[in-house]
C-alpha positions as CSV (number, residue, x, y, z in Angstrom):
1,M,0.0,-0.2,0.2
2,L,2.5,2.4,1.0
3,R,6.3,1.8,1.2
4,F,8.6,3.9,4.4
5,L,11.8,4.5,5.1
6,R,13.4,4.1,8.5
7,R,13.7,7.2,9.5
8,G,11.3,10.0,11.3
9,L,8.3,11.4,8.8
10,S,8.3,15.2,7.3
11,N,4.4,16.3,8.3
12,E,3.9,16.4,5.1
13,E,4.6,12.9,4.8
14,I,2.2,12.0,7.9
15,A,-0.4,14.2,6.5
16,K,-0.1,12.2,2.9
17,T,-0.2,9.1,5.5
18,L,-2.9,9.6,7.4
19,K,-5.3,11.0,3.7
20,K,-3.6,7.5,2.2
21,I,-4.8,5.4,5.4
22,R,-8.4,7.3,5.5
23,K,-9.2,6.6,2.5
24,E,-8.3,2.9,2.1
25,Y,-10.8,2.3,5.5
26,N,-13.3,4.8,3.8
27,S,-13.0,2.3,0.6
28,Y,-12.8,-0.8,2.9
29,I,-16.5,0.3,4.8
30,I,-18.4,1.1,2.0
31,T,-17.1,-2.3,-0.6
32,Y,-17.6,-4.7,2.1
33,M,-20.6,-2.9,3.8
34,K,-18.6,-2.8,7.2
35,P,-19.8,-0.3,9.9
36,S,-16.6,2.5,11.1
37,R,-15.7,0.5,14.6
38,A,-12.6,-0.5,12.5
39,K,-12.1,3.4,11.5
40,D,-13.1,4.0,14.5
41,E,-10.2,2.2,16.5
42,F,-7.6,3.2,14.1
43,E,-8.2,7.2,14.9
44,S,-8.1,6.3,18.5
45,R,-4.5,4.4,18.0
46,Y,-3.2,7.0,15.8
47,Y,-4.4,9.6,18.8
48,F,-2.2,8.3,20.9
49,A,0.6,7.7,18.9
50,A,0.8,11.0,17.8
51,K,0.5,12.4,21.6
52,Y,2.8,9.5,23.1
53,K,6.0,10.8,20.8
54,E,5.8,7.2,18.8
55,N,7.3,6.2,15.6
56,L,4.9,7.0,13.5
57,A,6.9,4.9,10.6
58,I,6.3,1.6,12.5
59,F,3.0,3.1,13.3
60,F,2.1,3.4,10.1
61,R,3.7,0.2,9.3
62,N,2.1,-2.1,12.0
63,E,-1.9,-0.2,10.5
64,I,-1.2,-0.8,6.7
65,E,-0.3,-4.4,8.0
66,I,-3.7,-4.6,10.2
67,L,-6.1,-3.2,7.5
68,T,-4.1,-5.0,4.4
69,D,-5.3,-7.8,6.5
70,L,-9.0,-6.6,7.6
71,I,-9.7,-6.7,3.4
72,N,-8.1,-9.6,2.7
73,L,-10.3,-11.5,5.3
74,E,-12.9,-10.0,3.1
75,K,-11.8,-10.9,0.2
76,E,-11.3,-14.6,1.3
77,K,-15.1,-14.5,2.6
78,Q,-16.8,-13.1,-0.5
79,A,-14.5,-15.7,-2.8
80,Q,-16.1,-18.3,-0.3
81,K,-19.4,-17.3,-0.9
82,E,-19.5,-17.0,-4.6
83,K,-18.0,-20.4,-5.2
84,D,-20.8,-21.8,-2.5
85,L,-23.1,-20.3,-4.7
86,E,-21.8,-21.5,-7.9
87,L,-21.8,-25.0,-6.2
88,L,-25.1,-24.7,-5.5
89,Q,-26.3,-23.9,-9.1
90,K,-24.4,-26.0,-10.8
91,K,-26.4,-28.7,-8.4
92,R,-29.2,-27.8,-9.7
93,V,-28.2,-27.6,-13.6
94,R,-26.5,-30.8,-12.6
95,Q,-29.3,-32.9,-11.9
96,N,-30.3,-33.8,-15.8
97,G,-31.7,-37.1,-15.7
98,M,-35.3,-35.7,-15.1
99,G,-35.8,-36.9,-11.6
100,F,-38.9,-35.7,-9.8
101,A,-38.0,-32.6,-8.5
102,D,-36.9,-31.5,-11.7
103,K,-39.8,-32.7,-13.4
104,V,-42.0,-30.0,-10.5
105,L,-39.8,-27.6,-11.9
106,K,-40.3,-28.0,-15.3
107,E,-43.6,-28.6,-14.9
108,L,-44.0,-24.9,-13.0
109,E,-41.8,-23.6,-15.6
110,D,-44.3,-24.6,-18.4
111,R,-47.1,-22.8,-16.5
112,I,-45.6,-19.6,-15.8
113,R,-43.7,-19.1,-19.1
114,L,-46.4,-17.1,-20.8
115,Y,-46.7,-14.6,-17.7
116,P,-45.5,-11.1,-17.7
117,E,-42.3,-10.7,-15.5
118,I,-41.1,-7.5,-13.7
119,N,-38.0,-6.0,-15.3
120,I,-35.4,-6.8,-12.2
121,T,-31.6,-8.1,-12.8
122,D,-31.2,-11.3,-14.0
123,K,-30.1,-12.8,-10.6
124,A,-33.3,-12.8,-9.5
125,N,-35.6,-16.2,-9.6
126,P,-37.9,-16.4,-12.7
127,E,-40.6,-17.9,-10.2
128,V,-40.5,-14.3,-8.0
129,K,-40.4,-12.1,-11.4
130,K,-43.4,-13.7,-13.5
131,L,-45.3,-13.8,-10.1
132,F,-45.0,-10.1,-9.4
133,G,-45.4,-9.4,-13.2
134,A,-48.9,-11.5,-13.2
135,L,-49.7,-9.4,-9.8
136,K,-49.5,-6.6,-11.3
137,Q,-51.5,-7.7,-14.4
138,Y,-54.0,-8.5,-12.3
139,D,-54.0,-5.2,-10.7
140,E,-53.6,-3.1,-13.8
141,R,-56.9,-5.4,-15.7
142,Y,-59.1,-6.3,-12.9
143,W,-58.7,-4.9,-9.5
144,N,-60.6,-1.5,-10.0
145,N,-63.7,-3.6,-11.0
146,F,-63.7,-5.9,-7.8
147,C,-63.4,-3.0,-5.7
148,K,-65.8,-1.3,-7.3
149,Y,-68.4,-4.6,-7.0
150,I,-67.4,-5.0,-3.3
151,R,-68.0,-1.5,-2.4
152,T,-71.5,-1.5,-4.0
153,A,-72.8,-4.6,-3.8
154,T,-71.0,-6.3,-0.7
155,P,-71.3,-5.5,3.0
156,F,-67.7,-5.7,2.6
157,G,-66.1,-2.3,1.7
158,R,-63.6,-2.2,4.5
159,A,-62.1,-5.3,4.4
160,V,-61.6,-4.4,0.4
161,D,-60.0,-1.3,1.5
162,T,-57.3,-3.4,3.8
163,L,-56.5,-5.5,0.4
164,Q,-55.8,-2.7,-1.4
165,N,-53.3,-1.7,1.0
166,E,-52.1,-4.6,0.3
167,L,-52.0,-4.9,-3.6
168,L,-50.6,-1.5,-3.6
169,L,-47.2,-1.8,-1.5
170,L,-46.5,-5.3,-3.2
171,S,-47.4,-4.1,-6.8
172,G,-45.6,-1.1,-6.5
173,T,-46.4,2.1,-8.6
174,G,-45.7,3.1,-12.3
175,S,-42.2,1.6,-12.7
176,K,-41.8,1.8,-9.1
177,N,-41.2,-1.7,-7.8
178,S,-43.0,-3.4,-3.9
179,P,-39.9,-2.7,-1.1
180,L,-39.6,-6.8,-0.9
181,I,-38.3,-6.8,-4.5
182,D,-36.3,-3.7,-3.9
183,R,-34.8,-5.6,-0.9
184,Y,-34.3,-9.0,-3.0
185,V,-32.9,-7.1,-5.3
186,F,-30.1,-5.5,-2.8
187,L,-29.4,-9.1,-1.4
188,L,-28.7,-10.2,-4.9
189,E,-26.3,-7.3,-6.5
190,R,-24.6,-7.6,-3.0
191,K,-20.6,-8.0,-3.4
192,D,-20.7,-9.6,0.1
193,Q,-23.6,-12.0,-0.9
194,D,-25.5,-13.9,1.5
195,L,-27.2,-16.8,0.3
196,R,-29.3,-17.4,3.1
197,A,-30.6,-14.1,3.5
198,I,-31.3,-14.3,-0.6
199,T,-33.5,-17.3,0.3
200,Y,-35.2,-15.8,3.1
201,A,-36.1,-13.0,1.1
202,E,-37.2,-14.8,-2.1
203,Q,-39.0,-16.8,-0.2
204,S,-40.8,-14.5,1.9
205,C,-41.6,-12.7,-2.0
206,I,-43.5,-15.4,-2.9
207,K,-45.1,-16.3,0.4
208,Q,-46.7,-12.5,0.9
209,V,-48.1,-12.7,-2.7
210,A,-49.8,-15.9,-2.0
211,F,-51.4,-14.7,1.8
212,L,-52.8,-11.5,-0.7
213,L,-54.5,-13.3,-3.6
214,N,-55.6,-16.1,-1.2
215,E,-57.3,-13.8,0.9
216,I,-58.9,-11.0,-2.3
217,V,-60.6,-15.3,-3.5
218,E,-61.8,-16.1,-0.3
219,L,-63.5,-12.3,-0.3
220,Y,-64.8,-13.0,-3.6
221,R,-66.0,-16.6,-2.2
222,K,-67.9,-14.6,0.6
223,S,-69.2,-11.7,-1.5
224,V,-71.4,-13.7,-4.3
225,T,-73.2,-15.1,-2.2
226,T,-74.8,-11.5,-0.9
227,A,-74.8,-10.3,-4.6
228,E,-74.1,-11.4,-8.4
229,P,-70.3,-10.3,-9.4
230,P,-70.5,-8.7,-13.0
231,I,-68.6,-11.3,-15.8
232,E,-65.2,-8.9,-15.6
233,V,-65.1,-9.6,-12.0
234,T,-65.5,-13.5,-12.2
235,D,-62.9,-12.9,-15.2
236,G,-60.4,-11.2,-12.2
237,Y,-61.8,-14.6,-10.0
238,N,-61.0,-16.6,-12.8
239,Y,-57.3,-15.4,-13.6
240,L,-56.9,-15.5,-9.8
241,N,-57.6,-18.7,-9.4
242,Q,-55.5,-20.0,-12.5
243,L,-52.3,-17.6,-11.1
244,I,-52.6,-19.6,-7.8
245,F,-52.9,-23.0,-9.0
246,N,-49.9,-21.9,-11.8
247,F,-47.8,-21.2,-9.2
248,R,-48.7,-23.5,-6.5
249,L,-49.8,-20.8,-3.9
250,T,-53.2,-22.9,-2.4
251,D,-51.8,-24.0,0.5
252,I,-49.7,-20.6,1.6
253,K,-52.4,-18.9,3.6
254,K,-52.1,-17.0,7.1
255,G,-52.6,-18.5,10.2
């Protein structure tokens, strides 16, 4: 990182070295998303070294070694996680004998192929992209008619208001995605990937949409006992039923 002579440092050299080390700490914190504790500890050590007139050439050399070790440790962690992710992906692809699990995945892929998908990173699970694309399509095509029917013809207006808030939160607005999707993409795009956190975020995306869709279907079924729905509302119900079946969401319900 820097070279030091075995002599005392001038004020200019001290300032230059401090600037360099602080810059490297800032880069370390940003690149690996670390707290500022390591940099704060360096500043504390420097304060005492300067106060008690230690040999700053030796001090800086030791500090550079400490920082280099920290960076190398994070590089090793990142390399290992990338290796683990690669192995996981290869494992999914490797099973070419079309066993039971492969057949299930192929069937799911065929079922959801025609649904639109949201525009996010290619690293995302296609099932998640398709599911949120299908949800947005339902919102745009059928939701307003469903809301009008519930509010004007049934006593369940308050229930549909609650579901509308949940739908808005999940489908996003305009080109803006759901906060759940933003969190999922953030984890996928991080250099320092956490596979467990990615899997949890992916499952959470699917689960929350499943909860909402099953609640909408349940509200429709209760409502038709009080007032006959118009054809466009029935079309929306049929769309949801097929969506739930195609994405295997039937049993993913709250409680």
